[in-house]
N, C-alpha and C positions, 0 to 999 in steps of 0.2 A: 397556111403553113409552108414556108419556102422550101423546105428540105426534108429528109428522112433522118432518123435518129442513127448517128454512127457512134459505136463505141470501140475503145481501144482493147483489142483482144491480145492479151499476154501470150496465148498460145501461138499465135501467127506473127506477134510483134507489129501488127499494123492496125490501123482504124478501118473497121468494117461496118457496112450497112447493116442495122438491126433487123434481121428477118426471123420471126418466131417459127419453131419446128411445127406448130400447130395453132395457127393464128384463129381466132383472137386470143387465144389462152396463151399465158406466158408463165414458165416456171422459174423461179430463182431461189438461189440457196447461198446464205451467209454462214460462214463458220463464225460461231457466237463464242462466247467466253467461257474459259474453266472458273468455275466458280468457287474459288478459294480465298478471294480478297475483294475488296471494295474495286469498282471500275475506275480505271485512270483515263488521261485523255486520248491515249490511242484506242481504247475502246470505243470512245465517243465517235473518234473520225470514221471508223469503219462501219459503224451503224448508221451515222448521217449519210454517208455516200450512198447506202443502199436506201435510205429514206427518200433522198432526192430522186433516185431512179424509179423507187415505188411509187412515188407520187406522180411522176411524170408520165409513167406507163398508164397509171390510172386516168391519167388527164386525156392521153391518147385514145382512151376507151377500150384499152386491153384489159382482159380479165386474168388478174395476176394471182398466182398463188406463190406466197412469199414464205420461204421456210428458213429460220433462223434456229439453230440448235443450242442447247446448253451442255455442254461437257462436264459430267458429273463423276466420272470414273475412269481410269486408265490412263490419264496423262501424267506421267511420272516427271519427276525433278529434272531438271534441264533438257526436257523433251526426250529423254533416253528410253531405252527398254529395259533399263536396269534401275534398281532404287524404288524409293518410297513414292506412292502415289501422293499428289499434291494436296488432294482433298483429306485423304486419310492422315497425312501427317498434321495438317491444320486440326483435325478432330481429335488427335492425341494430345497435340499441344494445349488444347483449350478443354479437353476431358469431356467432349460432348459426342453425339452420334454424327458419323459423315453427313447424313442427310439434313441435320441441323445446319452444318457448314454450307451446304448447297443451297437450303432454302433461305438462309440469311443473306448470302451474297447474292443470289438470284434476285431476292427482293431488291437489294442495293442497286443492283444493275437496272431493274426496272425503274426504280425511283429516279435514277439519274437520267434514264432516256426520256421519261415521262418530262422531266423537268426542260429537256431539251426540245420537247414538242416532237419527238420521233414517235411515229406511228407504229404501233405493234405488229408483228409478222402474222401472217395467216396461221401458221402452225410453228409452234416452239417445242420440239422433241427433246427429251433428254436421252442420253446415252444408255443410262441404266434401264430405262423403259423399253429398250430395244435390243436386248441381248440375244433373243431368239433368232432375230433377223441377221445379226452379226455371226452367230455361229452359223447359220444356213450359208451365208456368203463365203465364209472362211472353208466350209465343207466343198463348195463347188469350185473355190480357187485349188484345193488340194486335189479334187478329181480331175481337173484340167492340167495338174503336173506342175503348178508353180508355187506350191508351198510344200513343207515338210514338217513333221512333227519330231520334236527331240524332247525327251525327259517330261513330256505332258505339257510343253509350250509348242505353238505353231508359228513358223517363220517364213515370209514371203521370199521366194528364191529371185533375187534380182538378176543375178548372172543367167540363171534359165531364162527368165523373161526377156532379158536383152538379146537372146539369141534370135527371136523372132519379132522383138518389139523394140521401140526407142524409149528406154529410160532416161529421161533428160529432156524430152521433147518440150516441156512446159518451161524448165529453168535454163534451158541451154547448157546443162552439164554433159560431160562426155563420158560415156561408160567407161571407155579406155583408162580416163584419169582416175575415175572411181576404183577401177579393179586395180590400178598401179597403187594408189593409196591403200587399198586393202591389203595388197601384198606386203607393203612396208609395215602394217599393223599386225600381219598374221601370227608371227612369232610372240608377241605380246599378248595375243588372244587365246593362244594354246593352253588348254586347261582352264581357262577363265571365261570362255564363251562357248554357248551351244550353237552359235551360228556357223554356218558353212564359209560365209563370207560377212565382213564388218559392216557391208551395205545391206545386208538382208535386214529386215525389220519385223518386229512381232506383230502378228495376227492376234494370238492369244498366248497369254502368260499364266504359267502354273504359279498359283499363289503359294506364298511362304505361310507357314502356320502363324505368323504374328500379322499378316495382312488382313485388314478389316473387311473390305468388300470384295465378295467372291461368289462365283456362280458355278453350277455343275455343267459339264460339257462333255462331249465325246472323248476329250483328250485328258482333262484334269479339272479339279475344282479350282477356278482361277478367274481371270477378267480379260476383256479384250484390250487389244492394242488401240493407241490413240487414232491411227489412221483409219482404220476399218470402221469406226463409229460413224463419220460423216458419210462414207460410201453408202453404208446400209440404211441409214436415215433418209438421205437423199434419194435413193432409189425407191424407198418405200412410199414417200409422199409426192415424189416428182416423176418417177419412173426410171427406166434405164438410161435414158436421154432426156435431157431438159435444156433450157435456153441458156440461163446465166449461172455461173458459180463465182463468188465473191469471197474477199478476205483481205487480210494485210499482207504487205509485200513480205514480212518475216515468215508467212505461212507457205510461201511459193515452193520452197524446198526445205525439208523432205516432205512435208504435209500433203500439199497438193499434188506434187509429183506422184507420191504414193497412192494417193486417192486415184489418180488417172490410171495408174498400174494395176491397182486391186480391180477397178471396174472393166478394164480391158481383159484381165485374166479370167475375170467371172462372167462378164456379158459380151466380151468382144466388141466393145464400142467405148470410146471416150464418153464420160457421163454429161458433159456440158458442151454446148457449141460455143459460148463465150466465156472467157475466163477474165475477171476484173480484179485488180489488185491496187488499194489504196496505199500510198506511200507512208513513211514513218513521220512522227513528230520528234523534233528534237528541242532540247532546251539549252538557250544561250549558246546554241551552235553545237552543243554536245548530245550524243545519244542519251535516251533517258534509260538509266541504268540503276539498280540497287546499290552497286559499289560507289556510285557517284552521289547517292542520296539526292537525285534530282527528279526522281518519279512524283508526278503532282497527281493526286486523286481528283476525281470530278468534284466530289463534295468538298475538298479543300479549296478548289478554285472559288466555288460558291460562298464559301465560309471566309475565305481570306486566311486561313489558319495552316500557313506553309511558311517556312523560312524564305523561300524565294518570292513569295507574294508581297507586294506594296499595298495590297488592298484585296478586297473581295469584288468579284466580277460577277455579273447577272448572267443566268442560262442563255439569254438571247444575245448577250455579249460574246459568249462562247460559240455559239452557232455561227454568229457573223465572223468571228475570227476564222473558224474552220472552213467555211464557205468561202472566203476571199481569196483562198489558195486553191489551185485546182488539185483535185484528190490525188492524182500521180506524182504530184510534186511534193518534196519534202517540205515540212511546215515548221518554222522554228518559233517556238514560243519564247516571249519575254513579256515584261511588264509594260515596255512601251507599246509592243504590239497589241497588246490585250486593250490598252487605254485607247489606241488609234480605232481599235474595234468597237470599243464602246461609244466613242463620238461618231464613228461611222453609222451604227445601229441607231443612234438618237437621232441623226441627220435623216435617216430613212424614215423613221417614225413622224419627225416633224413634217416631211414631205406629205405623209399620208393625211396629216391633220390640216395642212394648207391646201390640199387637194378640194377638200370639203368646200372651201369659201370661194372657189373661182367661178366667174360668172361668163356665161358665153357670149360670143359676139356673131355677127351674120356671116363673117368669114373667118377662115383659118390661115396661120401663117406658120403652120406646123404640119410636116408631112408624117401624120400618124401611121399610116400603113407601112412606110419604111422602117418605122422604129419598132413596130410590132413584129415585123419579118426578122429584124435583126435580133431580138431577142429569142426568137424560136431557133433562128440559125446558131446561135451561141449555144443554146442548151443542147440541140442537137449534135454538136461538135463536141462528143465525148463529155457532155455534162459540163460544160465551160462555165461554172458558177461565178468565177471573178469577173468574167466578161459581162455576164448577166447583170450583176451588181453595178458596174460601170455604167452600163446602158439605162438602168433603173435611176441612177444619179443624175443622168442627162435629164430625165423627165422631172427630177426634184428641183433643177434649175430652172426649168420651164414654168413650174408652179410659181416660184417666186416672182418671175417675170409677168405671168398672167394676173396674179393678184395686184400688181402695182400697175397694171394696164401697159406694159412695155411690149406686149405680146399679146396676140387675139387667137381664139380658137372657136370654132362653131359648136353648136350644140351637139351634133353627132360626133364630131371628132371628140368631144370632151367626154362624152359617154363610153366611146371606145377606150380612151386614155385611161379613164378611171377603172374601167373594167378589167383592163390588160394589165394595168399597174398593180392592182389589188390581187389578181390572180396570181402574178409571179412572186410578189411579195409574201403573201399569205398561204396560197394553197400549194405552190410549187417549191418556193425555197423555204416555205413553212414557219415562217417568222410570226409572232405573237406580240401582240403590245404589252410593254411592261411599265409599270409605273414605279419609278425611285421614290425615295423619300422627299426630293426636292419636288417632283411633279404632285405628289400628294399634299404637300404643303401649299403649292401654288394652287391647286385645285380648291383647297380649303378655303384659301383667301379670296379667291374669285368668286366662290359661292356666296361668302359674305358680303363681297362687294355688289353682286347682282341683288342681294336681299336689300340693300341700303338703297340701291338705285332704284328698284322696283317700288319700295315705299315711297320715295321721292315723287317718281311719276305719278303713283295712286294719288299723293296729295297735291299733285298738279305744280310740284317744285321744280319746273324744268331747268332752272338754272343750276340746281345741285346734280340733276340727272347728266345734263350735258357737260358740266365740269368734270364728273367722274369719266365720261366717255373721252373727252378731250385730252385730260391728263394722262389717262392710260395709253392713248394713242401715242401721246409725247414719249412714253416710255417703251413703245414698240409693241404695244398690246392692243389689238383691235377687237372690239366688241361687235358681234353680229346679233341682231334681232330678229327673231323668227316666229312662226305661229306656235313653235312648241317651247318658246322660251329664247333666253339668251345663251350664247356661246361666245368662245374667245379664241384667237389664234394669235402666235407670237411670230412677229416680222423678223 
């Protein structure tokens, strides 16, 4: 392996060598979904980014504890501190229990990620199952002087915190600008808000009588704020300090900024050493938004049932599409891009099939070691999956040349090539072989052809057997006879 893993740390705004706090153990946390609807493309990108990192760290022999939460309470409409709970509102609309909503869409999220071959996390805690831990953390923040209670609700005092800490260290926001903005809004807030400052955020909210999900606390019967949930759950399962905290760019402020503030106010330390953020997916150049009616659910992509879709796309096509762009870059969805990804994935799988028929030579004309080192160097460079895919396609080109004897490779180098190619395609990038309808039809036809040819050979009708082989070869289909039977590959 030519170099060490480097990750772009949002906290320091630079690429840093990955050095775990307590090797060989690694703790990483991903902010999971608020489960009040089916998962969309953005949910898939965040989970896939961490899936690649999870797979690679395991390959590097780290012992990884990966925590991905489910938010099932406290996330209010518009990510605000006032208004209805997203899950509670859905429950009222459908006249069912909130936890029925939670279970339904948690299952939907799991089904979508399973289709994409995303490995489940080590632990998947729910916010509603950790109310005690959140109350304890809020109490400690209050004891340290960084929160205040008002009419049964508890708020984090951002201005008080900013006297001794940098509120904005992750997002780059300046507290002076936040204060100025708060001053402009102060008059409109008077009589309408319990907050001392509009930048303060809720740690605990007193529930109104009609609010469905609520728990007892020292301050009121209510529910936790959205930000405190992740702080409490990450601390419970990964400790006060852990290695990696990840999420979408849309969570950088205020969610992740507030998580850092809460943890510092409670535990006097930033909870994570490395902060990773995947960028957003746009649709035909526009941000995904309900108002534009351009949000695409993962299940809609698989079924093709959406006005913006020309056709259905397979799970591995979506996985390929997401990985052919760097996780920190904006990725634009279009049918043209998905169709290109479909062809790219099929070409990669054809490469796997063509790899099986290569015969070794005494000498090699390929520098396998340089190729292997390049793959690792690219992945070590902040998980550069687009470059990794391009390097894998270099090998796919070799396979065609090796099969036509335009290129030679030794037995030892062929074994290294096959092992490394399959390692990166299947284990690290996480692709799985898919059979579309055309593949299934072709496999069925070829099975019938093999039966006819085998019968001809058993009857010593060599002319018919050879005719089948030669005519298929003219069509670009090569038959390979082996001790376990016959197989074929398409040139």
